[in-house]
N, C-alpha and C positions, 0 to 999 in steps of 0.2 A: 504494500499499500504506499502511495506516495505521501511525503511529509506534508503537503499543503492540503490534503483531503482529511477532514475531521469527521469522525463518526460519533454521533451524539446517542447516548443510551438514555432512554426514558424509564422512569419507575414511578410507581404509585399512581397518583391522580394525573400526572403528565402522560403516563402510558395510556390510561383510559381515554384521555382527550385526543391523543395521537391516533388511537385506534378508531375512535369516532370519526375523525377527520378523514382517515383512510376509508372507511365504509361509506362516507358521504360522497368521496371522490368516485369510488366504485359505482354507487348508485347512479350518480349523474352520468356515468359513461355506459350504463347498462342497455340503453337503447341504441347505442351505436352499432352499425352493421359490420361484423367482423369478417364477412365472407364475400367481399367484393369481387374476387377473382372467380367465384363460382356462381353467384347470384347477384342481380342488381338489388341495391339497397332501396328502401322506400323512396328516397328522394332522387332517384335516377331518372334521366331522360334518355329514351332510346335514341340511337343514331343508326340510320339506314342510308348509306351513301352509295351511290353506283356512278359509273362512268363507262364510256365507250369511245373508241378512236379508230379511225380507218388503219388497217394493218399496214405498216410501212414496208418499203422495199426490203428485200433480203439483204442482209449486211449492213443495213443502216444502224445508227445508234439507237438505243432504247428510246421509246416515246412514253410521256406521261399519260396514262390512261386514266388516272383518278388522283385528285388531290384533295385532302381534308385537312383543314386547320382546326385544332382543338380550341374551343372558346376560352377566353381569358377567365381565370378563376375557376376553371373546371379541370377534371382529370378524365381522360378517355380510356375505356377498357374495351379493347378489341376482342370479341368473342368468336367471330366467324369471318370467313372471307369467301369470295368467288374469284377465281383467277381463270380466265378462259376466253373463248372466241365464239362467234356464231357459226363457225366451221369446226369440223372435227380435227383435233390436234392429235397428231401421233406423237408419243413422247420423243422430245428432242426438237420438234419443229418450232417451238416457241419458248422463250425464257421469261419468267415473271419474278419480279422482285418487290418486296414491301420494305420500305425504309422510312426513317424519320429525318427531317431536316436536311435532305440531299437533293438540291435542284438538278434537273436534267441538264447534262452539258457542262456542268461546273465540277472542277476537281476539288473535292472537299475532303479533308483528311479527318474531320471531326464528326462525319455523319455516322449514323448507327443503323446498320442492317438489322432486320428482325430475324432472330434465330429461327432456322427452318423454313423461312420465307424468302430465301435468296436463290436466285437462278433456278426456280422451280420449272422443270422441263416437261410438265403435263398439266392438264386441267385439274383444278381443285374446285369442287363444289358446282352447283349449277342453279340458274334461275328458275328452271322448270321443276327440279326435284328439291334441293335444299343446299344452302351453304356449307362450306366445309368448317366444321366446328373445331376450334383449337382446343387442346387438352387443358391449357391454362391461359387466361385472358393475357394479352399484352397490354401494358400500361403506359400511357403517354401523358406528359405534363402538359400544363397550360401553355397555349401558343405553339406546340409542337405542330409540325406539318407532316402528315402521313401521306406518302405517295405510293401508288402502284405503278410500276413500269413494265412495259411489255417490249420484247425484242423479237423480231422475226428471224428465224433461222431457216425455215422451209415451207412456209405457207404462201399462198397466192395473195399478193398485195392489193390494196386499195378497195374502194367501194365495189361490191356490197359486203366485203370481208372486214369484220371489226373485232378488235379486242374488246371484251366485255369483262369488268371487274366490279366487286362490290365489297364494302367494309360495313360490318354489323356489329354493334356493341352498345354501350350506354356511357353517358357522362355523368359525373357526380361533382358537386361543389368541392373545391379544396379546402374550404372553411365554411363550416356550418354554424352560423350565428342565431339559430332560432331560439336558444334558450340562454340568453344573456341575463345574468342575475345582478 
């Protein structure tokens, strides 16, 4: 234990008052939702964002299919995705990446790819069946920009062929001030 950290021991009536304060603090927090990575809390707002863009020529740089900016004062929990096209994708014909704060065409060493959602070489989820549900929600902070990028490796380019993507989850306030005392 460091020399500048003092541990105070309480006894008698001080210990009883300390225990009472501890129980009051627990009581104040009992309604907080501890399972945000599994289920939306009562104050959550659903997020359902989709995007589409004509498939670029083979060998071109990746294109931004979808861009979502988390609202100020909120946290975004990504629960499911759709990464695909309106044409059949044979594995390896297209690559999809979900990342945060990494614009297309800008070399950015500080961006963060989402684990397991980088250079996905096949379709995940579907608009006609259901989105691909993530085992654990990915968490994004206030004002983070979540992008889905698509790269054509072996598909026919241009209209009427489109990359189609979706992000599904919920936002919750970063600070809940409903019970100010």
